[in-house]
C-alpha positions in Angstrom: 116.5 86.5 109.8 112.8 87.1 110.4 109.8 86.6 108.1 107.1 89.2 107.4 104.4 90.3 104.9 104.0 93.6 103.1 100.4 94.2 104.1 97.5 93.4 101.8 95.3 90.3 101.4 92.7 89.5 98.8 89.7 89.1 101.2 86.7 91.3 101.8 87.2 94.0 104.4 85.6 92.6 107.6 86.4 91.9 111.3 86.0 88.2 110.8 88.6 88.2 108.0 91.1 90.2 110.1 90.7 87.6 112.8 91.2 84.7 110.3 94.3 86.3 108.9 95.9 86.9 112.3 95.3 83.4 113.5 96.5 81.9 110.2 99.7 84.0 110.3 100.3 82.9 113.9 99.8 79.2 113.1 102.2 79.3 110.2 104.9 81.0 112.3 105.2 84.3 110.5 107.5 86.5 112.7 106.4 90.0 111.9 102.9 90.3 110.6 101.4 93.6 109.5 97.9 94.8 110.3 95.9 93.1 107.5 95.2 95.6 104.7 91.8 94.6 103.2 91.2 98.0 101.8 93.3 99.9 99.2 96.5 101.2 100.7 95.6 104.5 99.1 92.0 104.6 100.4 93.0 103.9 104.0 94.9 107.2 104.0 93.0 109.4 101.6 89.3 108.6 102.4 89.5 110.3 105.8 90.5 113.5 103.9 87.4 113.2 101.7 85.3 113.0 104.8 86.9 116.1 106.1 86.2 117.8 102.7 89.9 118.4 102.0 89.8 116.1 99.0 87.1 115.1 96.5 86.7 111.5 95.4 85.4 110.8 91.9 85.5 107.6 89.9 88.3 106.2 92.1 90.5 109.3 91.8 91.3 111.9 94.4 91.3 115.6 93.7 92.2 118.6 95.8 89.8 121.6 95.5 92.2 124.2 96.6 96.0 123.6 97.0 95.9 125.7 100.2 93.6 123.1 101.7 96.5 120.6 101.7 98.0 122.4 104.7 95.0 121.4 106.7 95.8 117.7 106.6 98.4 118.1 109.3 95.6 118.6 111.8 94.0 115.3 110.9 93.9 112.9 113.8 95.0 109.4 112.5 92.5 106.6 112.9 93.0 103.2 111.2 90.3 100.8 112.5 91.9 97.7 111.2 95.2 98.6 112.8 93.6 99.2 116.2 91.5 96.1 116.0 94.6 94.0 115.2 96.3 95.1 118.4 93.2 94.4 120.4 92.6 91.0 119.0 96.3 89.9 119.4 96.3 90.9 123.0 92.9 89.4 123.9 93.7 86.1 122.2 97.3 86.0 123.4 98.9 85.6 120.0 102.5 85.9 121.0 103.9 87.9 118.1 107.1 89.6 119.2 107.1 92.0 116.2 104.3 93.8 114.5 104.8 95.6 111.2 103.0 98.9 110.5 102.6 99.5 106.7 102.1 103.2 106.0 101.6 104.6 102.5 104.6 106.9 101.7 104.9 110.5 100.9 105.6 110.2 97.2 102.9 107.6 96.7 100.2 109.6 98.4 101.2 112.7 96.6 101.0 110.8 93.3 97.4 110.0 93.9 96.2 113.5 94.7 95.3 115.3 91.5 95.6 119.1 91.4 94.3 119.2 87.8 91.1 117.6 86.5 92.8 116.1 83.4 94.0 112.8 84.7 95.4 111.9 81.3 98.4 114.1 82.2 99.5 111.4 84.6 101.8 112.3 87.4 102.3 115.8 86.1 98.7 116.5 87.1 99.3 115.4 90.7 100.8 116.8 93.9 104.0 115.0 93.1 104.6 117.7 90.6 104.3 120.4 93.3 107.3 119.7 95.6 106.6 123.0 97.5 103.4 121.4 98.9 105.0 118.2 100.1 105.7 119.3 103.6 102.1 118.8 104.6 102.2 115.2 103.2 105.4 114.5 105.1 103.8 115.6 108.4 100.6 113.6 107.6 102.6 110.4 107.0 104.8 111.2 110.1 101.7 111.5 112.2 100.5 108.1 111.2 103.9 106.5 111.9 103.8 108.1 115.4 100.2 106.9 115.9 100.9 103.3 114.9 104.0 103.2 117.1 101.9 104.4 120.0 99.4 101.6 119.3 102.2 99.0 119.8 103.7 98.4 116.3 107.4 98.1 116.6 108.5 97.8 112.9 107.5 100.8 110.9 107.4 100.7 107.1 106.6 103.2 104.4 105.3 101.7 101.1 106.6 103.7 98.2 105.8 102.1 94.8 106.0 105.5 93.2 109.6 106.1 94.2 110.9 103.7 91.7 109.3 105.8 89.0 110.7 109.1 90.2 114.3 107.9 90.6 115.7 106.3 87.5 119.1 105.1 86.4 120.2 108.6 85.4 117.6 111.1 86.3 115.4 112.1 89.2 112.1 113.6 88.0 109.7 116.4 89.1 112.3 118.7 90.6 113.6 116.4 93.3 117.2 115.5 94.1 119.1 113.0 96.3 119.3 115.3 99.3 115.6 116.2 99.2 114.7 112.5 99.2 117.1 111.6 102.0 115.8 114.5 104.1 112.2 113.4 103.7 112.8 110.0 105.0 115.1 111.2 107.8 112.4 113.6 108.9 109.7 110.8 108.7 111.6 108.5 111.0 113.3 110.9 113.3 113.2 109.6 116.9 111.0 106.6 116.0 113.6 103.9 116.9 115.7 101.7 114.7 113.3 99.2 113.3 112.3 101.3 110.2 112.0 100.2 106.6 110.8 101.1 103.1 109.0 99.0 100.5 109.5 99.9 96.8 108.0 97.8 94.0 109.3 97.0 90.6 112.8 97.7 89.3 115.3 99.4 91.6 118.0 101.5 90.0 121.5 101.6 91.5 121.0 105.4 92.1 117.8 104.7 94.2 119.6 102.0 96.1 122.5 104.4 96.9 120.1 107.2 98.0 118.2 104.9 100.3 121.2 103.2 101.9 122.7 106.6 102.7 119.6 107.8 104.6 120.2 108.0 108.4 117.1 106.2 109.7 115.9 103.6 107.2 117.3 100.2 108.2 115.4 97.7 105.9 114.9 97.8 102.2 112.0 95.7 100.9 112.6 95.1 97.2 111.3 92.5 94.7 113.7 89.7 93.9 111.4 87.0 92.6 109.6 88.7 89.7 112.4 91.3 89.4 115.5 89.1 89.8 117.7 91.8 88.1 117.3 93.9 91.2 120.2 92.0 92.7 122.4 93.8 90.2 121.6 97.1 91.9 122.6 95.9 95.4 125.9 97.0 96.7 127.1 95.0 99.7 129.7 97.7 100.7 126.9 100.3 101.1 124.9 98.0 103.3 127.9 97.2 105.5 129.1 100.8 105.7 125.7 102.2 106.6 124.5 99.2 108.7 121.5 98.4 106.5 119.7 95.2 105.6 117.8 93.9 102.6 114.2 92.7 103.4 113.8 90.6 100.2 110.7 89.7 98.4 111.3 86.0 97.4 107.9 84.9 96.1 105.6 86.4 93.4 102.8 88.7 94.5 101.3 88.6 91.1 101.3 84.9 89.9 98.7 82.7 91.5 101.1 79.8 91.8 102.7 78.6 95.1 106.5 78.6 94.8 108.2 75.6 96.3 110.4 75.9 99.3 113.4 75.1 97.1 112.5 77.9 94.6 112.3 80.4 97.5 115.6 79.1 98.9 117.3 79.6 95.6 116.4 83.3 95.6 117.7 83.7 99.1 120.9 81.8 98.4 121.7 84.2 95.5 121.2 87.1 97.8 123.4 85.5 100.5 126.1 85.0 97.9 125.9 88.7 97.0 125.5 90.3 100.5 126.2 87.4 103.0 123.5 87.4 105.7 122.5 91.1 105.6 119.0 89.9 105.2 116.0 90.3 107.4 112.1 90.5 107.3 111.8 88.1 104.3 108.5 88.4 102.5 106.8 88.0 99.1 107.5 90.7 96.5 104.5 92.7 97.5 101.1 92.4 99.2 98.6 89.8 98.0 95.7 92.1 97.1 96.5 91.8 93.4 96.1 88.0 93.4 92.4 88.5 93.2 92.8 89.9 89.7 94.3 86.6 88.5 91.8 84.2 90.1 88.6 86.2 90.7 88.1 84.1 93.7 89.0 85.7 97.1 89.2 82.4 99.1 91.4 80.7 96.5 93.6 83.8 96.2 94.0 84.0 99.9 94.9 80.4 100.3 97.5 80.7 97.6 99.0 83.7 99.4 99.0 81.9 102.7 100.8 78.9 101.2 103.4 81.3 99.7 104.0 82.7 103.2 104.1 79.2 104.7 106.8 78.2 102.3 108.8 81.4 103.0 108.7 80.5 106.7 109.9 77.0 105.9 112.7 78.2 103.6 114.0 80.7 106.1 114.0 78.1 108.8 116.1 75.7 106.7 118.6 78.4 105.8 118.9 79.6 109.4 119.5 76.0 110.6 122.2 75.5 108.0 124.1 78.7 108.6 
């Protein structure tokens, strides 16, 4: 049972802050840190397409000029400076992390942020998510980044898909998708990339979404929220985890509330999960990244320290549970 983090931190984007975060995560004993995301997890992946004039950025939204241009994104050569610097700094300073997590923004989430119509008030229907026939290029784009990060030295690959929980509800799957299409997308993404692959989905998880994901071939870890969304445990089916050799990577501390959960509170969340699924648990984290904590405190340093203390208590709680098991 390892500890990890989803990706973002509420600090200004700088080399010095990347260094600080990596040293802090090493000192608190986090097992599988990500490259620190100090920029929006959307901007990291879509800004390069603006520079290549495939997308237009306006008022924080991304638009495609011509749908045919989407096909050109598969020729883009991935380059994430913070991910490359993380590897360099860890090696030069001999931070002995055995595992490194690569968070990559997922297919549905990127598609949901690329508008094909100017009227953004139409919501997701105005985005590429409503054009399934153009999704192949996005799949290849995400796949290229997974291959790139694995080549850098990241050995746990995650796609972050907050939009997926919106598309797959209790009864319906929206925008022309179905269970097989969703499974095929993730199987294509992770084909031949090893076994340490996962997906992070925010918010409420329906039993239907859980069943779809657990019956994919190549996703092993499911990172869901269990602190701020405790009812997610109702959607978890132990038999599906066992039958398909899958694991829950639970979020056990809030990523929204600027309050440090006690070790006992974190342990209580974990114990409920253990009662439900035994020890099919790995890569324990907070519910989500900590970028949003800045909205609550308006103080980057304070928000960061709160997030770090949350992770420190997660490490302590997991250690106690492991020693008792």
